[in-house]
MIDOSE-1310 file (N, C-alpha, C; in nm, 2 decimals, decimal comma, always signed):
residues 73
xxxx	-17,12/+19,03/-8,87/-17,22/+18,95/-8,80/-17,32/+19,05/-8,73; -17,45/+19,02/-8,76/-17,56/+19,10/-8,70/-17,59/+19,06/-8,56; -17,61/+19,17/-8,48/-17,65/+19,15/-8,34/-17,80/+19,14/-8,33; -17,85/+19,03/-8,27/-17,99/+19,02/-8,26/-18,04/+19,10/-8,14
xxxx	-18,17/+19,12/-8,14/-18,23/+19,19/-8,03/-18,21/+19,12/-7,90; -18,21/+18,99/-7,90/-18,19/+18,91/-7,78/-18,05/+18,94/-7,73; -17,95/+18,94/-7,82/-17,81/+18,96/-7,78/-17,80/+19,10/-7,72; -17,86/+19,20/-7,78/-17,86/+19,34/-7,73/-17,92/+19,35/-7,59
xxxx	-18,03/+19,27/-7,57/-18,09/+19,27/-7,44/-18,00/+19,21/-7,34; -17,94/+19,10/-7,37/-17,85/+19,03/-7,28/-17,73/+19,12/-7,24; -17,67/+19,19/-7,34/-17,56/+19,29/-7,32/-17,61/+19,39/-7,22; -17,73/+19,45/-7,23/-17,77/+19,55/-7,14/-17,80/+19,49/-7,00
xxxx	-17,86/+19,37/-6,99/-17,89/+19,31/-6,86/-17,76/+19,28/-6,79; -17,65/+19,24/-6,86/-17,53/+19,21/-6,80/-17,47/+19,33/-6,73; -17,51/+19,45/-6,77/-17,45/+19,57/-6,71/-17,53/+19,61/-6,58; -17,64/+19,54/-6,55/-17,72/+19,58/-6,44/-17,68/+19,51/-6,31
xxxx	-17,72/+19,57/-6,20/-17,69/+19,50/-6,07/-17,81/+19,40/-6,04; -17,80/+19,32/-5,94/-17,90/+19,22/-5,91/-18,04/+19,28/-5,90; -18,05/+19,39/-5,83/-18,18/+19,45/-5,81/-18,25/+19,49/-5,94; -18,17/+19,55/-6,03/-18,22/+19,59/-6,16/-18,25/+19,47/-6,24
xxxx	-18,17/+19,37/-6,23/-18,20/+19,24/-6,31/-18,34/+19,19/-6,26; -18,36/+19,19/-6,14/-18,49/+19,14/-6,09/-18,61/+19,22/-6,14; -18,58/+19,36/-6,15/-18,69/+19,44/-6,21/-18,71/+19,41/-6,36; -18,61/+19,38/-6,43/-18,62/+19,34/-6,57/-18,70/+19,21/-6,58
xxxx	-18,66/+19,11/-6,49/-18,73/+18,98/-6,49/-18,88/+19,00/-6,46; -18,91/+19,08/-6,36/-19,05/+19,11/-6,32/-19,13/+19,17/-6,44; -19,06/+19,26/-6,51/-19,12/+19,33/-6,63/-19,15/+19,22/-6,74; -19,05/+19,14/-6,77/-19,06/+19,04/-6,87/-19,18/+18,94/-6,84
xxxx	-19,19/+18,91/-6,71/-19,30/+18,82/-6,67/-19,43/+18,88/-6,69; -19,44/+19,01/-6,66/-19,57/+19,08/-6,68/-19,61/+19,09/-6,83; -19,50/+19,10/-6,91/-19,53/+19,11/-7,06/-19,58/+18,97/-7,11; -19,54/+18,86/-7,05/-19,58/+18,73/-7,10/-19,69/+18,67/-7,02
xxxx	-19,74/+18,74/-6,92/-19,85/+18,68/-6,84/-19,98/+18,69/-6,92; -20,06/+18,58/-6,91/-20,19/+18,58/-6,98/-20,27/+18,70/-6,93; -20,34/+18,76/-7,02/-20,44/+18,86/-6,98/-20,56/+18,80/-6,93; -20,62/+18,87/-6,83/-20,74/+18,82/-6,77/-20,82/+18,94/-6,71
xxxx	-20,92/+18,90/-6,64/-21,00/+19,00/-6,57/-20,97/+19,00/-6,42; -20,93/+19,11/-6,37/-20,91/+19,11/-6,22/-21,04/+19,07/-6,15; -21,02/+19,00/-6,04/-21,13/+18,96/-5,96/-21,22/+19,07/-5,91; -21,16/+19,19/-5,88/-21,25/+19,30/-5,84/-21,35/+19,34/-5,94
xxxx	-21,32/+19,31/-6,07/-21,41/+19,35/-6,18/-21,52/+19,25/-6,19; -21,51/+19,13/-6,12/-21,61/+19,03/-6,13/-21,70/+19,03/-6,01; -21,67/+19,11/-5,91/-21,75/+19,11/-5,79/-21,90/+19,15/-5,81; -21,92/+19,22/-5,92/-22,06/+19,26/-5,95/-22,15/+19,13/-5,98
xxxx	-22,08/+19,02/-6,01/-22,16/+18,90/-6,04/-22,18/+18,81/-5,92; -22,12/+18,85/-5,80/-22,13/+18,77/-5,68/-22,28/+18,76/-5,64; -22,32/+18,64/-5,62/-22,46/+18,61/-5,58/-22,56/+18,61/-5,70; -22,51/+18,62/-5,82/-22,59/+18,62/-5,94/-22,65/+18,48/-5,97
xxxx	-22,58/+18,38/-5,93/-22,63/+18,24/-5,96/-22,71/+18,19/-5,84; -22,82/+18,13/-5,87/-22,91/+18,08/-5,76/-22,84/+17,97/-5,69; -22,84/+17,97/-5,55/-22,78/+17,87/-5,47/-22,82/+17,72/-5,51; -22,94/+17,70/-5,55/-22,98/+17,57/-5,59/-22,91/+17,53/-5,72
xxxx	-22,89/+17,62/-5,81/-22,82/+17,59/-5,93/-22,67/+17,56/-5,90; -22,61/+17,63/-5,80/-22,48/+17,60/-5,76/-22,46/+17,46/-5,70; -22,56/+17,42/-5,63/-22,56/+17,28/-5,57/-22,57/+17,18/-5,68; -22,65/+17,20/-5,78/-22,66/+17,11/-5,89/-22,52/+17,10/-5,97
xxxx	-22,46/+17,22/-5,99/-22,33/+17,22/-6,06/-22,23/+17,15/-5,97; -22,23/+17,17/-5,85/-22,13/+17,11/-5,76/-22,14/+16,96/-5,76; -22,26/+16,91/-5,75/-22,28/+16,76/-5,76/-22,24/+16,70/-5,89; -22,27/+16,78/-6,00/-22,23/+16,73/-6,13/-22,07/+16,72/-6,14
xxxx	-22,01/+16,82/-6,09/-21,86/+16,82/-6,09/-21,81/+16,70/-6,01; -21,86/+16,68/-5,89/-21,81/+16,57/-5,81/-21,83/+16,44/-5,87; -21,94/+16,42/-5,95/-21,97/+16,29/-6,01/-21,89/+16,27/-6,14; -21,86/+16,38/-6,21/-21,79/+16,36/-6,34/-21,64/+16,38/-6,33
xxxx	-21,59/+16,45/-6,23/-21,45/+16,47/-6,23/-21,37/+16,35/-6,19; -21,25/+16,34/-6,24/-21,15/+16,24/-6,21/-21,20/+16,10/-6,27; -21,29/+16,11/-6,36/-21,33/+15,98/-6,43/-21,27/+15,98/-6,57; -21,22/+15,87/-6,61/-21,16/+15,86/-6,74/-21,25/+15,78/-6,83
xxxx	-21,27/+15,84/-6,95/-21,35/+15,77/-7,05/-21,25/+15,74/-7,17; -21,21/+15,61/-7,17/-21,11/+15,58/-7,27/-21,16/+15,60/-7,42; -21,29/+15,61/-7,44/-21,34/+15,62/-7,57/-21,36/+15,77/-7,61; -21,33/+15,86/-7,52/-21,35/+16,00/-7,54/-21,26/+16,06/-7,64
x	-21,14/+16,00/-7,67/-21,04/+16,05/-7,76/-21,05/+15,98/-7,89
């Protein structure tokens, strides 16, 4: 019978203490986390949108959100 990678991982994790298991869990979560851009990299765009445009967008969102269009699908 062939041992799968999953089985080998479980065997190794079973040998760890709780602190080490938490580290493995944290690592696995980082591996599966969606990639994105850190907020600090977006700070250069702060203030780039005109306040009047932001107001128009805000009003459009308020008017259009939470409305169901049964014919949209």
